[in-house]
Every structure is written in structure tokens, then in C-alpha cells.
C-alpha positions as CSV (number, residue, x, y, z in Angstrom):
1,X,69.4,-103.0,57.5
2,X,68.6,-103.2,61.2
3,X,69.3,-106.5,63.2
4,X,65.8,-106.7,64.6
5,X,62.4,-104.9,64.8
6,X,59.7,-104.5,67.4
7,X,56.3,-105.6,66.3
8,X,53.0,-105.4,68.2
9,X,51.0,-108.6,67.9
10,X,47.7,-108.0,66.1
11,X,46.0,-110.6,68.4
12,X,47.3,-110.0,72.0
13,X,49.2,-106.7,71.6
14,X,52.4,-108.2,73.1
15,X,55.5,-106.5,71.8
16,X,57.8,-108.9,69.9
17,X,61.4,-108.4,68.8
18,X,61.9,-110.2,65.5
19,X,65.4,-110.5,63.8
20,X,65.4,-108.9,60.4
21,X,66.5,-112.2,58.8
22,X,63.2,-113.8,60.0
23,X,60.7,-111.3,58.7
24,X,60.0,-113.3,55.6
25,X,59.6,-116.6,57.6
26,X,56.1,-115.9,58.9
27,X,57.1,-115.1,62.5
28,X,54.7,-115.8,65.3
29,X,54.0,-113.9,68.5
30,X,56.1,-115.2,71.5
31,X,53.1,-114.7,73.8
32,X,50.0,-116.1,71.9
33,X,51.8,-117.9,69.1
34,X,49.6,-116.3,66.4
35,X,51.1,-115.0,63.1
36,X,52.4,-111.5,63.4
37,X,51.8,-110.9,59.7
38,X,48.8,-112.5,58.1
39,X,48.3,-110.3,55.0
40,X,45.1,-108.8,56.3
41,X,44.4,-105.3,57.5
42,X,44.3,-105.0,61.3
43,X,41.1,-103.5,62.8
44,X,42.2,-100.8,65.3
45,X,40.2,-99.3,68.2
46,X,41.1,-96.1,69.9
47,X,42.5,-98.1,72.8
48,X,44.9,-100.1,70.6
49,X,45.7,-97.3,68.1
50,X,48.5,-95.5,70.1
51,X,50.3,-98.7,71.0
52,X,50.4,-100.0,67.5
53,X,51.4,-96.6,66.0
54,X,54.1,-95.8,68.5
55,X,55.6,-99.3,69.3
56,X,55.6,-100.9,65.8
57,X,58.9,-100.2,64.2
58,X,57.4,-100.5,60.7
59,X,55.4,-97.9,58.9
60,X,51.7,-98.3,59.4
61,X,49.1,-97.4,56.7
62,X,45.7,-96.7,58.2
63,X,42.5,-96.6,56.3
64,X,39.8,-94.4,58.0
65,X,36.4,-95.6,56.7
66,X,32.7,-96.0,57.6
67,X,30.3,-98.8,56.9
68,X,27.8,-96.4,55.2
69,X,30.4,-95.0,52.8
70,X,30.1,-96.4,49.2
71,X,33.7,-95.5,48.2
72,X,35.0,-97.0,51.4
73,X,33.2,-100.3,50.6
74,X,34.6,-100.2,47.1
75,X,38.1,-99.6,48.4
76,X,38.0,-102.3,51.1
77,X,39.0,-105.3,48.9
78,X,41.7,-103.1,47.2
79,X,43.1,-102.2,50.6
80,X,43.2,-106.0,51.5
81,X,45.0,-106.8,48.3
82,X,47.6,-104.0,49.1
83,X,48.1,-105.6,52.6
84,X,49.2,-108.8,50.9
85,X,51.7,-106.9,48.8
86,X,53.1,-104.5,51.4
87,X,53.5,-106.8,54.5
88,X,55.9,-107.1,56.2
89,X,57.5,-103.8,55.0
90,X,54.3,-101.9,55.9
91,X,51.5,-102.9,58.3
92,X,48.0,-102.0,57.1
93,X,45.2,-101.2,59.5
94,X,41.6,-99.9,59.4
95,X,39.7,-97.5,61.7
96,X,35.9,-97.4,61.6
97,X,35.2,-93.6,61.9
98,X,31.6,-94.3,63.1
99,X,32.9,-96.2,66.1
100,X,36.1,-94.3,66.7
101,X,34.8,-90.7,66.2
102,X,37.1,-89.1,68.8
103,X,40.2,-90.8,67.3
104,X,39.2,-89.7,63.8
105,X,38.8,-86.1,64.9
106,X,42.2,-86.2,66.7
107,X,43.9,-87.3,63.5
108,X,42.0,-84.7,61.5
109,X,40.0,-86.9,59.2
110,X,37.5,-84.7,57.3
111,X,36.6,-87.0,54.4
112,X,36.6,-90.8,53.9
113,X,38.0,-93.0,52.7
114,X,41.2,-91.5,54.0
115,X,44.7,-93.1,54.2
116,X,47.2,-91.9,56.7
117,X,50.8,-93.2,56.7
118,X,52.5,-93.3,60.1
119,X,56.2,-93.7,60.8
120,X,57.9,-93.5,64.2
121,X,54.5,-92.6,65.8
122,X,53.9,-89.6,63.5
123,X,51.5,-89.1,60.6
124,X,53.8,-88.4,57.6
125,X,51.3,-88.5,54.7
126,X,47.5,-88.2,54.0
127,X,45.4,-89.2,51.0
128,X,41.7,-88.9,50.6
129,X,39.5,-90.8,48.1
130,X,39.2,-94.4,47.0
131,X,42.3,-96.0,45.3
132,X,43.1,-99.3,43.6
133,X,45.5,-101.7,45.2
134,X,48.2,-100.7,42.7
135,X,47.7,-97.1,43.6
136,X,47.8,-97.8,47.3
137,X,51.0,-99.8,47.0
138,X,52.7,-97.2,44.8
139,X,51.5,-94.2,47.0
140,X,52.8,-96.0,50.1
141,X,56.2,-97.1,48.8
142,X,56.8,-93.6,47.4
143,X,56.5,-92.2,50.9
144,X,58.1,-94.9,53.1
145,X,61.5,-93.8,54.4
């Protein structure tokens, strides 16, 4: 295992280097002192998306959703449960496709809800349709390198 990892703070977007041995100790940001992992999906804007995708040295699972979408609403609590199970191995985030339309088009989102798994700044897997927390966890862990 690596000695340390870079993590972008979900609150202030500062880049933190955390020793591998401390990942399970609820590490805090060196800049704003907030928890780096809080078991909740991170809401991403277009402005923050690229930094989080490219600078986090953890896989990121992003849920592309919209507030008018029934299946998206049904999957939201399941995605939140999956965040508790997957962090800190995988960081979970959400992108509102109604607000971030250009970003959604750039990623190639055609139907929602859509999960996209990013590793090392690249999309490595896509899945459309609502899933249970168990399905999300299994699908993600089967694809994480």
C-alpha cells in the first residue's frame, strides 16, 4: 500500500496529504480543520468537478441526477448508504444535471440516474438506472483497481 494519499477537502478544496495509516482515523483538513471523510456524498459543481476528479488519489463514484427524476429520488438514500460503506476507499459525489448541464453533456450522460466511476482523472465505468446500496457497493468494488 502507498505511504500517503492526496485528498481534496470537500469543504475548502485544499489538497491534503494523508498517511495511509491515518485514513481510518477520521482525518481533518489541514486548512479548514473539517473532516475529510464524513460518510456523505459530496455535491459537485462544474467549477469543483475537475479538481476533485483529477487531484483526489482515490476513486470517485459520481451520481448524475436531477430533482424531477423519480428514480433519482429513490436512489438518493441508497447512494448515501453506499457512501458510508465505501469511504474512505472510494469518495462518492453527486452532480445535479439540471444545474450542471454542460458538465453532464461533456461526460456523456444520456439517462439518469447515472453512476460514473473515475480513477486517476478518467471515467472507467458507467451504469445507468437506480440501484440499491448493496448493488452500488458491489458494482463499485468490482471495478476499483
